[in-house]
Wavefront OBJ file of the C-alpha trace (Angstrom):
o trace
v 23.266 7.272 -1.666
v 19.863 8.922 -1.433
v 17.557 8.767 -4.444
v 14.875 11.403 -4.989
v 11.814 10.835 -7.166
v 9.079 13.340 -7.914
v 5.338 12.705 -7.972
v 4.289 15.210 -10.643
v 0.877 16.624 -9.684
v 1.240 20.338 -10.523
v 0.828 22.328 -7.284
v 0.404 19.075 -5.313
v 3.729 17.621 -6.512
v 6.071 16.217 -3.882
v 9.353 14.331 -3.534
v 9.978 10.747 -2.445
v 13.332 10.321 -0.682
v 14.772 6.789 -0.632
v 17.948 5.780 1.183
v 19.692 4.797 4.393
v 19.935 6.911 7.560
v 17.386 9.453 6.332
v 15.825 9.846 9.783
v 19.143 11.276 10.994
v 19.021 14.074 8.399
v 16.827 16.755 10.029
v 16.586 19.062 7.021
v 14.873 16.372 4.912
v 11.920 16.494 7.263
v 11.919 20.081 8.516
v 11.978 21.702 5.065
v 8.482 20.295 4.517
v 6.989 21.630 7.789
v 5.531 25.105 7.278
v 4.211 25.967 10.755
v 5.614 25.233 14.205
v 3.091 22.571 15.301
v 3.579 18.848 14.694
v 1.668 15.721 15.681
v 3.450 12.417 15.068
v 1.060 9.491 14.547
v 2.593 6.064 15.097
v 1.766 2.673 16.624
v 2.795 0.485 19.538
v 5.273 -1.528 17.448
v 7.036 1.360 15.706
v 7.076 3.850 18.601
v 9.761 2.066 20.681
v 11.967 1.752 17.582
v 11.777 5.099 15.783
v 9.583 7.657 17.550
v 12.395 9.180 19.589
v 14.568 9.571 16.483
v 11.839 11.656 14.864
v 11.127 13.668 17.994
v 14.842 14.470 18.340
v 14.703 16.156 14.922
v 11.705 18.252 15.963
v 12.973 19.942 19.133
v 12.344 23.407 17.653
v 8.647 22.640 17.158
v 5.666 22.308 19.443
v 5.464 18.571 18.983
v 3.309 15.791 20.413
v 2.635 12.194 19.475
v -0.243 9.744 19.510
v 0.459 6.003 19.648
v -2.244 3.773 18.165
v -2.675 -0.009 18.464
v -0.917 -1.979 15.719
v -2.858 -3.947 13.128
v -5.285 -3.787 10.220
v -8.144 -4.599 12.609
v -7.627 -1.169 14.223
v -7.983 0.763 10.953
v -11.417 2.002 11.986
v -13.313 5.240 12.523
v -13.237 4.553 16.274
v -9.434 4.408 16.415
v -9.172 7.329 13.970
v -10.935 9.414 16.602
v -7.897 9.042 18.877
v -5.979 11.245 16.428
v -8.721 13.882 16.441
v -8.907 13.682 20.256
v -5.187 14.479 20.493
v -5.394 17.310 17.957
v -8.330 18.956 19.716
v -7.149 18.362 23.286
v -3.820 19.958 22.372
v -5.561 22.888 20.618
v -3.619 22.340 17.410
v -4.412 24.905 14.713
v -4.702 24.651 10.940
v -0.921 25.170 10.836
v -0.258 21.745 12.344
v 1.570 19.127 10.266
v 0.788 15.463 10.867
v 3.610 12.965 10.452
v 2.675 9.356 9.688
v 5.402 7.157 11.190
v 4.659 3.501 10.509
v 3.264 1.116 7.948
v 0.315 1.356 5.630
v -2.338 1.439 8.347
v -0.708 4.418 10.061
v -0.138 6.189 6.748
v -3.751 5.719 5.690
v -5.167 6.836 9.034
v -2.882 9.829 9.588
v -3.464 10.943 6.014
v -7.230 10.658 6.364
v -7.120 12.548 9.664
v -5.057 15.272 7.968
v -7.578 15.470 5.126
v -10.418 15.937 7.625
v -8.987 18.043 10.473
v -10.200 21.621 10.050
v -10.939 20.636 6.430
v -7.347 19.801 5.659
v -3.871 20.211 7.163
v -0.479 19.106 5.755
v 0.972 15.671 6.433
v 4.220 13.835 5.802
v 4.737 10.112 5.218
v 7.601 8.278 6.946
v 6.842 4.665 5.965
v 8.624 1.985 7.971
v 7.525 -1.212 6.173
v 8.382 -2.380 2.670
v 4.717 -2.407 1.697
v 4.187 1.174 2.747
v 7.468 2.335 1.171
v 6.618 0.892 -2.246
v 2.868 1.431 -2.290
v 0.579 2.948 0.313
v 2.696 6.007 1.201
v 2.753 7.156 -2.445
v -0.251 8.492 -4.304
v -2.477 10.090 -1.694
v -4.994 7.331 -1.034
v -6.109 7.575 2.602
v -8.892 5.590 4.245
v -10.251 3.450 7.050
v -12.018 0.109 6.780
v -15.654 -0.747 7.402
v -16.873 -4.152 8.550
v -18.503 -4.584 5.124
v -15.584 -3.451 2.979
v -11.919 -2.443 2.993
v -10.916 1.209 2.475
v -14.498 2.248 1.715
v -14.313 5.467 3.806
v -11.506 7.793 2.787
v -10.161 10.622 0.654
v -7.536 11.380 -1.968
v -5.070 13.598 -0.097
v -1.428 14.016 -1.095
v 1.453 14.274 1.424
v 4.102 17.008 1.466
v 6.810 14.383 0.990
v 7.636 10.711 1.547
v 10.793 9.775 3.468
v 11.589 6.076 2.985
v 14.510 5.213 5.267
v 15.523 1.710 4.238
v 17.202 1.157 7.628
v 13.729 0.685 9.093
v 13.400 -2.549 7.092
v 16.106 -4.121 9.287
v 13.588 -4.484 12.123
v 10.767 -5.796 9.916
v 9.450 -9.322 10.509
v 10.051 -11.746 7.631
v 6.308 -12.126 7.084
v 5.900 -8.352 6.760
v 8.821 -8.184 4.325
v 7.172 -10.834 2.145
v 3.899 -8.937 2.332
v 5.642 -5.889 0.880
v 7.232 -7.978 -1.871
v 3.741 -8.787 -3.193
v 3.222 -5.139 -4.134
v 6.733 -4.975 -5.629
v 5.937 -7.970 -7.850
v 2.667 -6.279 -8.846
v 4.547 -3.442 -10.573
v 6.406 -5.932 -12.730
v 3.153 -7.627 -13.671
v 1.158 -4.547 -14.619
v 3.566 -2.630 -16.876
v 7.237 -3.476 -16.279
v 8.189 -6.944 -17.599
v 11.929 -6.194 -17.304
v 11.410 -5.484 -13.604
v 9.563 -8.808 -13.233
v 12.547 -10.642 -14.762
v 14.921 -8.685 -12.500
v 12.838 -9.753 -9.477
v 13.063 -13.406 -10.531
v 16.853 -13.028 -10.445
v 17.084 -10.925 -7.286
v 14.462 -12.479 -5.002
v 16.993 -14.315 -2.776
v 18.905 -11.040 -2.297
v 15.689 -9.154 -1.530
v 14.667 -11.674 1.113
v 18.195 -11.510 2.543
v 17.652 -7.711 2.800
v 20.681 -6.712 0.786
v 20.459 -2.907 1.118
v 21.347 -1.898 -2.444
v 18.990 -4.451 -3.974
v 16.148 -3.399 -1.666
v 16.756 0.264 -2.478
v 16.605 -0.450 -6.210
v 13.369 -2.408 -5.823
v 11.826 0.433 -3.823
v 12.981 3.049 -6.330
v 11.633 1.147 -9.348
v 8.336 0.444 -7.586
v 7.872 4.077 -6.541
v 8.817 5.291 -10.020
v 6.243 2.992 -11.640
v 3.559 4.100 -9.194
v 4.438 7.809 -9.397
v 4.032 7.729 -13.176
v 0.578 6.171 -12.955
v -0.514 8.569 -10.191
v 0.711 11.569 -12.197
v -1.297 10.375 -15.201
v -4.479 9.673 -13.228
v -4.501 11.029 -9.666
v -8.094 10.095 -8.789
v -8.230 6.695 -10.454
v -10.594 7.404 -13.332
v -8.425 5.398 -15.737
v -4.946 3.891 -15.820
v -4.255 4.248 -12.078
v -6.781 1.456 -11.515
v -4.165 -0.931 -12.956
v -2.512 -0.693 -9.526
v -5.446 -2.745 -8.230
v -4.246 -5.969 -9.849
v -5.330 -8.756 -7.480
v -6.966 -6.302 -5.094
v -10.641 -7.108 -5.732
v -9.972 -10.764 -4.911
v -7.478 -9.842 -2.181
v -9.721 -7.345 -0.402
v -12.442 -10.021 -0.322
v -9.974 -12.333 1.446
v -8.977 -9.640 3.964
v -12.586 -8.772 4.750
v -13.797 -12.368 4.758
v -11.033 -13.616 7.029
v -11.310 -10.659 9.424
v -8.914 -7.719 9.077
v -5.390 -8.557 10.201
v -5.599 -12.350 9.939
v -4.181 -12.274 6.431
v -1.677 -9.493 5.793
v -2.523 -7.192 2.895
v 0.325 -8.450 0.717
v -0.561 -12.079 1.414
v -4.131 -11.486 0.258
v -2.955 -9.529 -2.804
v -0.524 -12.307 -3.764
v -3.348 -14.813 -3.771
v -5.573 -12.296 -5.574
v -2.970 -11.868 -8.332
v -2.856 -15.638 -8.864
v -6.665 -15.655 -9.107
v -6.534 -12.796 -11.641
v -3.900 -14.717 -13.607
v -6.083 -17.845 -13.517
v -9.098 -15.936 -14.872
v -6.879 -14.321 -17.512
v -5.673 -17.764 -18.627
v -9.242 -19.124 -18.741
v -10.194 -16.114 -20.865
v -7.475 -17.020 -23.375
v -5.380 -13.940 -22.616
v -2.468 -15.319 -20.593
v -0.270 -18.325 -21.480
v -0.054 -21.134 -18.941
v 3.721 -20.686 -18.638
v 3.214 -17.080 -17.526
v 0.812 -18.227 -14.807
v 3.478 -20.649 -13.596
v 6.140 -17.892 -13.584
v 3.849 -15.699 -11.487
v 3.177 -18.480 -8.989
v 6.870 -19.384 -8.770
v 7.952 -15.812 -8.048
v 5.298 -15.352 -5.364
v 6.324 -18.616 -3.704
v 9.980 -17.538 -3.884
v 8.923 -14.337 -2.090
v 7.385 -16.390 0.733
v 3.776 -15.642 -0.220
v 0.623 -17.787 -0.397
v -0.883 -18.716 -3.777
v -4.002 -20.527 -2.525
v -7.069 -19.057 -0.866
v -7.865 -19.464 2.830
v -9.557 -22.663 3.922
v -13.318 -22.311 4.029
v -13.931 -19.246 1.839
v -16.797 -20.092 -0.510
v -17.632 -18.925 -4.027
v -20.717 -17.202 -2.637
v -18.679 -15.377 0.001
v -16.194 -14.181 -2.605
v -18.947 -12.923 -4.910
v -20.751 -11.089 -2.097
v -17.575 -9.367 -0.887
v -16.316 -8.563 -4.381
v -19.488 -6.619 -5.165
v -18.674 -4.256 -2.245
v -15.735 -2.754 -4.093
v -14.863 0.715 -5.356
v -14.306 -0.693 -8.859
v -17.901 -1.906 -9.268
v -19.715 0.143 -11.926
v -23.422 -0.267 -12.679
v -23.431 -3.536 -10.775
v -20.543 -5.021 -12.808
v -17.237 -5.938 -11.155
v -14.377 -4.391 -13.170
v -11.247 -6.471 -12.735
v -7.599 -5.899 -13.546
v -6.540 -8.855 -15.692
v -3.389 -9.809 -17.600
v -2.706 -10.165 -21.314
v 0.896 -11.053 -20.523
v 3.526 -10.367 -17.877
v 3.854 -6.581 -17.898
v 0.561 -6.039 -19.725
v -2.402 -5.457 -17.408
v -5.838 -4.279 -18.550
v -8.960 -3.068 -16.754
v -11.878 -5.125 -17.961
v -15.491 -6.050 -17.437
v -15.288 -8.056 -20.672
v -14.822 -11.441 -19.041
v -17.247 -14.332 -18.843
v -19.120 -14.537 -15.509
v -18.983 -18.321 -15.954
v -15.193 -18.157 -16.188
v -15.070 -16.071 -13.011
v -17.176 -18.687 -11.254
v -14.846 -21.437 -12.512
v -11.820 -19.540 -11.190
v -13.461 -19.110 -7.771
v -14.500 -22.791 -7.727
v -10.954 -23.906 -8.613
v -9.579 -22.100 -5.551
v -12.195 -23.470 -3.148
v -10.816 -26.066 -0.748
l 1 2 3 4 5 6 7 8 9 10 11 12 13 14 15 16 17 18 19 20 21 22 23 24 25 26 27 28 29 30 31 32 33 34 35 36 37 38 39 40 41 42 43 44 45 46 47 48 49 50 51 52 53 54 55 56 57 58 59 60 61 62 63 64 65 66 67 68 69 70 71 72 73 74 75 76 77 78 79 80 81 82 83 84 85 86 87 88 89 90 91 92 93 94 95 96 97 98 99 100 101 102 103 104 105 106 107 108 109 110 111 112 113 114 115 116 117 118 119 120 121 122 123 124 125 126 127 128 129 130 131 132 133 134 135 136 137 138 139 140 141 142 143 144 145 146 147 148 149 150 151 152 153 154 155 156 157 158 159 160 161 162 163 164 165 166 167 168 169 170 171 172 173 174 175 176 177 178 179 180 181 182 183 184 185 186 187 188 189 190 191 192 193 194 195 196 197 198 199 200 201 202 203 204 205 206 207 208 209 210 211 212 213 214 215 216 217 218 219 220 221 222 223 224 225 226 227 228 229 230 231 232 233 234 235 236 237 238 239 240 241 242 243 244 245 246 247 248 249 250 251 252 253 254 255 256 257 258 259 260 261 262 263 264 265 266 267 268 269 270 271 272 273 274 275 276 277 278 279 280 281 282 283 284 285 286 287 288 289 290 291 292 293 294 295 296 297 298 299 300 301 302 303 304 305 306 307 308 309 310 311 312 313 314 315 316 317 318 319 320 321 322 323 324 325 326 327 328 329 330 331 332 333 334 335 336 337 338 339 340 341 342 343 344 345 346 347 348 349 350 351 352 353 354 355 356 357 358 359 360
């Protein structure tokens, strides 16, 4: 059964399709392509698995592909240029549609290229990892990394649709599956306590890749995110709740060198750090912190920071963050499971104590 959700953004609204065997349904994709030119952007890992399936659907189009190296360390302006090189060498017009076939890195880069090429051309998301299906493919955030900060160069740019074929998760490495589960757990923590409880019950089935359970987790995650995006497309308010754990987690990703810790691994640790600070601030009961840790461990995720990262390194990297306002780091903290808040009303001393408690 295919599920269809809608991201409600007036004239920029678009559907999210979730289900099995969606790549073998040509009309799902072709109904969202307006012109007759297509560039498929993918990477070296995904291309051998799924590129031909997509190309087979597009035989009536002038279609080419560009295959990028795989990994967060390649999410750079230099590698982004490979997409522009292909577009320009092939003389693609403003009627071209870009298709992002891959995980979050590919989705972010293809989307950013689409936002920039000839000042904006359409693009479609076909996410092939759990993390990209539940998070990065939805909501229109596109970006590349800089050596000094993650996702600091980018644009808000919505896709024409998202096609999440759950069959693609069958070829996903266990570590990548766990990485995606971090973002799934995040939705339960920020505003969906019933979902968090459901995840505590269903985690073994999720890690065993039971299709119906995975599909439900993806649907609930996308629904939670779509509602926040519809309420606050450009992250001036409630959408920032989606950044739970991300200020800490992005510091880990940058500090360790992009790609050494997967995004979801860093976010898992970041959520535990946010929970720790919330507990120190008197907002979150100790038993809730333990539930959060237990669920992350059950998902196969780390709950301690990398060896060697110092308090000073964390503080330096956390100040290079899109959520810093007037020199103050705004953090997403917890007043309970399912009740996240955006706050700069925390004690700097408590933040230091949290960072010190994770140093090892």
